[in-house]
Structures are given as structure tokens and as C-alpha cells.
N, CA, C and O atoms as a GROMACS GRO file, in nm:
protein
  244
    1MET      N    1  -2.008  -1.209  -0.957
    1MET     CA    2  -2.012  -1.155  -1.094
    1MET      C    3  -2.057  -1.004  -1.089
    1MET      O    4  -2.005  -0.918  -1.159
    2ARG      N    5  -2.153  -0.981  -1.004
    2ARG     CA    6  -2.200  -0.838  -0.997
    2ARG      C    7  -2.083  -0.740  -0.948
    2ARG      O    8  -2.063  -0.629  -0.996
    3SER      N    9  -2.013  -0.795  -0.847
    3SER     CA   10  -1.904  -0.706  -0.790
    3SER      C   11  -1.805  -0.682  -0.901
    3SER      O   12  -1.763  -0.569  -0.921
    4TRP      N   13  -1.767  -0.788  -0.974
    4TRP     CA   14  -1.666  -0.774  -1.082
    4TRP      C   15  -1.712  -0.678  -1.195
    4TRP      O   16  -1.632  -0.602  -1.250
    5LEU      N   17  -1.843  -0.684  -1.228
    5LEU     CA   18  -1.902  -0.588  -1.331
    5LEU      C   19  -1.890  -0.452  -1.273
    5LEU      O   20  -1.857  -0.359  -1.347
    6GLY      N   21  -1.915  -0.431  -1.140
    6GLY     CA   22  -1.898  -0.301  -1.075
    6GLY      C   23  -1.760  -0.254  -1.079
    6GLY      O   24  -1.737  -0.136  -1.105
    7TRP      N   25  -1.666  -0.339  -1.056
    7TRP     CA   26  -1.530  -0.300  -1.062
    7TRP      C   27  -1.492  -0.259  -1.204
    7TRP      O   28  -1.419  -0.161  -1.220
    8VAL      N   29  -1.536  -0.325  -1.301
    8VAL     CA   30  -1.492  -0.291  -1.446
    8VAL      C   31  -1.562  -0.152  -1.482
    8VAL      O   32  -1.499  -0.067  -1.544
    9ILE      N   33  -1.684  -0.134  -1.444
    9ILE     CA   34  -1.749  -0.007  -1.475
    9ILE      C   35  -1.684   0.098  -1.402
    9ILE      O   36  -1.663   0.204  -1.461
   10GLY      N   37  -1.645   0.083  -1.271
   10GLY     CA   38  -1.580   0.178  -1.185
   10GLY      C   39  -1.446   0.219  -1.244
   10GLY      O   40  -1.413   0.336  -1.257
   11SER      N   41  -1.371   0.116  -1.278
   11SER     CA   42  -1.240   0.150  -1.339
   11SER      C   43  -1.251   0.217  -1.481
   11SER      O   44  -1.171   0.303  -1.517
   12LEU      N   45  -1.353   0.176  -1.556
   12LEU     CA   46  -1.372   0.253  -1.680
   12LEU      C   47  -1.404   0.410  -1.661
   12LEU      O   48  -1.351   0.499  -1.728
   13ILE      N   49  -1.495   0.428  -1.564
   13ILE     CA   50  -1.536   0.562  -1.532
   13ILE      C   51  -1.408   0.637  -1.481
   13ILE      O   52  -1.385   0.752  -1.517
   14SER      N   53  -1.330   0.573  -1.401
   14SER     CA   54  -1.208   0.647  -1.343
   14SER      C   55  -1.110   0.681  -1.453
   14SER      O   56  -1.054   0.791  -1.456
   15VAL      N   57  -1.090   0.584  -1.545
   15VAL     CA   58  -0.988   0.611  -1.659
   15VAL      C   59  -1.041   0.724  -1.747
   15VAL      O   60  -0.964   0.810  -1.790
   16ILE      N   61  -1.175   0.726  -1.775
   16ILE     CA   62  -1.230   0.836  -1.858
   16ILE      C   63  -1.213   0.976  -1.780
   16ILE      O   64  -1.174   1.077  -1.840
   17ILE      N   65  -1.242   0.977  -1.650
   17ILE     CA   66  -1.232   1.096  -1.579
   17ILE      C   67  -1.079   1.152  -1.574
   17ILE      O   68  -1.054   1.272  -1.584
   18VAL      N   69  -0.984   1.057  -1.559
   18VAL     CA   70  -0.844   1.092  -1.564
   18VAL      C   71  -0.806   1.140  -1.688
   18VAL      O   72  -0.728   1.234  -1.695
   19SER      N   73  -0.857   1.083  -1.796
   19SER     CA   74  -0.826   1.115  -1.938
   19SER      C   75  -0.880   1.269  -1.954
   19SER      O   76  -0.807   1.360  -1.994
   20LEU      N   77  -1.002   1.282  -1.923
   20LEU     CA   78  -1.058   1.424  -1.926
   20LEU      C   79  -0.985   1.528  -1.846
   20LEU      O   80  -0.976   1.642  -1.890
   21TRP      N   81  -0.935   1.496  -1.733
   21TRP     CA   82  -0.857   1.584  -1.641
   21TRP      C   83  -0.719   1.620  -1.711
   21TRP      O   84  -0.671   1.733  -1.701
   22ARG      N   85  -0.662   1.525  -1.780
   22ARG     CA   86  -0.537   1.543  -1.844
   22ARG      C   87  -0.556   1.609  -1.989
   22ARG      O   88  -0.459   1.656  -2.048
   23ASN      N   89  -0.677   1.611  -2.039
   23ASN     CA   90  -0.707   1.662  -2.164
   23ASN      C   91  -0.641   1.571  -2.276
   23ASN      O   92  -0.585   1.620  -2.375
   24GLY      N   93  -0.650   1.446  -2.254
   24GLY     CA   94  -0.587   1.348  -2.349
   24GLY      C   95  -0.684   1.242  -2.390
   24GLY      O   96  -0.804   1.249  -2.363
   25GLU      N   97  -0.626   1.138  -2.458
   25GLU     CA   98  -0.705   1.026  -2.489
   25GLU      C   99  -0.726   0.935  -2.382
   25GLU      O  100  -0.659   0.940  -2.279
   26VAL      N  101  -0.818   0.849  -2.400
   26VAL     CA  102  -0.847   0.741  -2.300
   26VAL      C  103  -0.729   0.643  -2.303
   26VAL      O  104  -0.693   0.592  -2.409
   27ASP      N  105  -0.666   0.614  -2.178
   27ASP     CA  106  -0.552   0.526  -2.168
   27ASP      C  107  -0.602   0.388  -2.148
   27ASP      O  108  -0.631   0.354  -2.033
   28TRP      N  109  -0.617   0.303  -2.247
   28TRP     CA  110  -0.673   0.172  -2.231
   28TRP      C  111  -0.578   0.078  -2.160
   28TRP      O  112  -0.617  -0.027  -2.108
   29GLY      N  113  -0.443   0.123  -2.158
   29GLY     CA  114  -0.339   0.048  -2.088
   29GLY      C  115  -0.373   0.053  -1.945
   29GLY      O  116  -0.368  -0.051  -1.879
   30LEU      N  117  -0.407   0.167  -1.889
   30LEU     CA  118  -0.442   0.192  -1.752
   30LEU      C  119  -0.564   0.113  -1.715
   30LEU      O  120  -0.568   0.051  -1.608
   31PHE      N  121  -0.668   0.112  -1.804
   31PHE     CA  122  -0.784   0.043  -1.780
   31PHE      C  123  -0.762  -0.105  -1.761
   31PHE      O  124  -0.816  -0.168  -1.670
   32SER      N  125  -0.676  -0.161  -1.857
   32SER     CA  126  -0.644  -0.303  -1.849
   32SER      C  127  -0.558  -0.336  -1.715
   32SER      O  128  -0.576  -0.440  -1.652
   33ALA      N  129  -0.467  -0.244  -1.680
   33ALA     CA  130  -0.396  -0.266  -1.570
   33ALA      C  131  -0.488  -0.268  -1.435
   33ALA      O  132  -0.470  -0.351  -1.346
   34LEU      N  133  -0.579  -0.177  -1.430
   34LEU     CA  134  -0.672  -0.167  -1.314
   34LEU      C  135  -0.756  -0.297  -1.300
   34LEU      O  136  -0.778  -0.348  -1.190
   35ASN      N  137  -0.800  -0.346  -1.411
   35ASN     CA  138  -0.891  -0.463  -1.418
   35ASN      C  139  -0.805  -0.582  -1.375
   35ASN      O  140  -0.847  -0.662  -1.291
   36ILE      N  141  -0.683  -0.596  -1.433
   36ILE     CA  142  -0.600  -0.724  -1.391
   36ILE      C  143  -0.557  -0.705  -1.248
   36ILE      O  144  -0.555  -0.804  -1.174
   37GLY      N  145  -0.520  -0.580  -1.201
   37GLY     CA  146  -0.495  -0.575  -1.058
   37GLY      C  147  -0.604  -0.604  -0.967
   37GLY      O  148  -0.585  -0.660  -0.859
   38GLY      N  149  -0.728  -0.562  -1.013
   38GLY     CA  150  -0.848  -0.598  -0.921
   38GLY      C  151  -0.864  -0.739  -0.927
   38GLY      O  152  -0.882  -0.794  -0.818
   39LEU      N  153  -0.861  -0.814  -1.036
   39LEU     CA  154  -0.875  -0.959  -1.036
   39LEU      C  155  -0.769  -1.031  -0.950
   39LEU      O  156  -0.801  -1.117  -0.868
   40ILE      N  157  -0.638  -0.991  -0.971
   40ILE     CA  158  -0.539  -1.050  -0.890
   40ILE      C  159  -0.554  -1.016  -0.735
   40ILE      O  160  -0.521  -1.100  -0.651
   41GLY      N  161  -0.601  -0.902  -0.703
   41GLY     CA  162  -0.622  -0.870  -0.564
   41GLY      C  163  -0.744  -0.946  -0.506
   41GLY      O  164  -0.743  -0.980  -0.388
   42THR      N  165  -0.849  -0.973  -0.587
   42THR     CA  166  -0.959  -1.045  -0.547
   42THR      C  167  -0.920  -1.200  -0.523
   42THR      O  168  -0.961  -1.262  -0.425
   43ILE      N  169  -0.845  -1.249  -0.610
   43ILE     CA  170  -0.795  -1.393  -0.600
   43ILE      C  171  -0.712  -1.403  -0.471
   43ILE      O  172  -0.731  -1.499  -0.396
   44ILE      N  173  -0.622  -1.309  -0.442
   44ILE     CA  174  -0.541  -1.312  -0.320
   44ILE      C  175  -0.613  -1.297  -0.206
   44ILE      O  176  -0.580  -1.366  -0.110
   45GLY      N  177  -0.721  -1.209  -0.193
   45GLY     CA  178  -0.806  -1.185  -0.085
   45GLY      C  179  -0.884  -1.310  -0.060
   45GLY      O  180  -0.892  -1.350   0.057
   46LEU      N  181  -0.944  -1.379  -0.161
   46LEU     CA  182  -1.019  -1.492  -0.140
   46LEU      C  183  -0.936  -1.618  -0.089
   46LEU      O  184  -0.982  -1.700  -0.010
   47GLY      N  185  -0.815  -1.623  -0.139
   47GLY     CA  186  -0.723  -1.711  -0.088
   47GLY      C  187  -0.690  -1.702   0.055
   47GLY      O  188  -0.687  -1.803   0.124
   48ILE      N  189  -0.664  -1.577   0.106
   48ILE     CA  190  -0.638  -1.548   0.251
   48ILE      C  191  -0.763  -1.583   0.328
   48ILE      O  192  -0.754  -1.648   0.432
   49ARG      N  193  -0.873  -1.544   0.282
   49ARG     CA  194  -1.008  -1.577   0.345
   49ARG      C  195  -1.023  -1.730   0.373
   49ARG      O  196  -1.059  -1.775   0.482
   50GLU      N  197  -0.991  -1.807   0.263
   50GLU     CA  198  -1.003  -1.955   0.268
   50GLU      C  199  -0.898  -2.015   0.366
   50GLU      O  200  -0.928  -2.112   0.436
   51VAL      N  201  -0.788  -1.961   0.371
   51VAL     CA  202  -0.682  -2.017   0.469
   51VAL      C  203  -0.718  -1.984   0.615
   51VAL      O  204  -0.696  -2.065   0.705
   52ILE      N  205  -0.774  -1.861   0.636
   52ILE     CA  206  -0.819  -1.821   0.769
   52ILE      C  207  -0.938  -1.911   0.809
   52ILE      O  208  -0.946  -1.957   0.922
   53LYS      N  209  -1.025  -1.934   0.718
   53LYS     CA  210  -1.148  -2.024   0.747
   53LYS      C  211  -1.102  -2.164   0.784
   53LYS      O  212  -1.146  -2.221   0.883
   54ASN      N  213  -1.016  -2.216   0.705
   54ASN     CA  214  -0.963  -2.355   0.730
   54ASN      C  215  -0.893  -2.361   0.868
   54ASN      O  216  -0.914  -2.456   0.944
   55ALA      N  217  -0.812  -2.260   0.898
   55ALA     CA  218  -0.740  -2.263   1.028
   55ALA      C  219  -0.843  -2.256   1.139
   55ALA      O  220  -0.825  -2.330   1.236
   56LYS      N  221  -0.944  -2.179   1.138
   56LYS     CA  222  -1.045  -2.168   1.244
   56LYS      C  223  -1.121  -2.304   1.253
   56LYS      O  224  -1.159  -2.347   1.362
   57SER      N  225  -1.143  -2.368   1.138
   57SER     CA  226  -1.225  -2.501   1.155
   57SER      C  227  -1.140  -2.601   1.204
   57SER      O  228  -1.191  -2.688   1.276
   58GLU      N  229  -1.011  -2.606   1.177
   58GLU     CA  230  -0.913  -2.708   1.229
   58GLU      C  231  -0.885  -2.680   1.378
   58GLU      O  232  -0.857  -2.775   1.451
   59ARG      N  233  -0.891  -2.558   1.425
   59ARG     CA  234  -0.879  -2.523   1.563
   59ARG      C  235  -0.990  -2.576   1.647
   59ARG      O  236  -0.967  -2.621   1.759
   60HIS      N  237  -1.108  -2.572   1.598
   60HIS     CA  238  -1.229  -2.619   1.664
   60HIS      C  239  -1.249  -2.768   1.671
   60HIS      O  240  -1.328  -2.818   1.752
   61ASN      N  241  -1.177  -2.839   1.587
   61ASN     CA  242  -1.183  -2.988   1.569
   61ASN      C  243  -1.091  -3.054   1.665
   61ASN      O  244  -1.081  -3.177   1.667
   0.00000   0.00000   0.00000
């Protein structure tokens, strides 16, 4: 949970900095896309880790 909160805060800061750099409004679509992408990437990463863990445990048995 803490890492997800860190990701959300980091993406919010990034979006605000990019918006200030471009002298425009905050792009909430980019903020949503970053958060959804981070969530999907985390789920894929955890799935890969679980598959590797299961393969190692099966190899030892």
C-alpha cells in the first residue's frame, strides 16, 4: 500500500511539473494513464515473480 501511495504521489508531482514546463493546465488524463499503467505493470511483475517462485519450488521437489 505504501509503495502504491508513493507511485500516485510521484506521478502527480510528475504531471504537475510537466504541466508547469509546458505552461498549461494539469493533464489529468496523463495522471490517470500513469496510475493505470503502474497498476498493470505491478500486477504483471507480481505474476512473473509468482511463476518464477513456483518453478523454483517445483524444481527442488
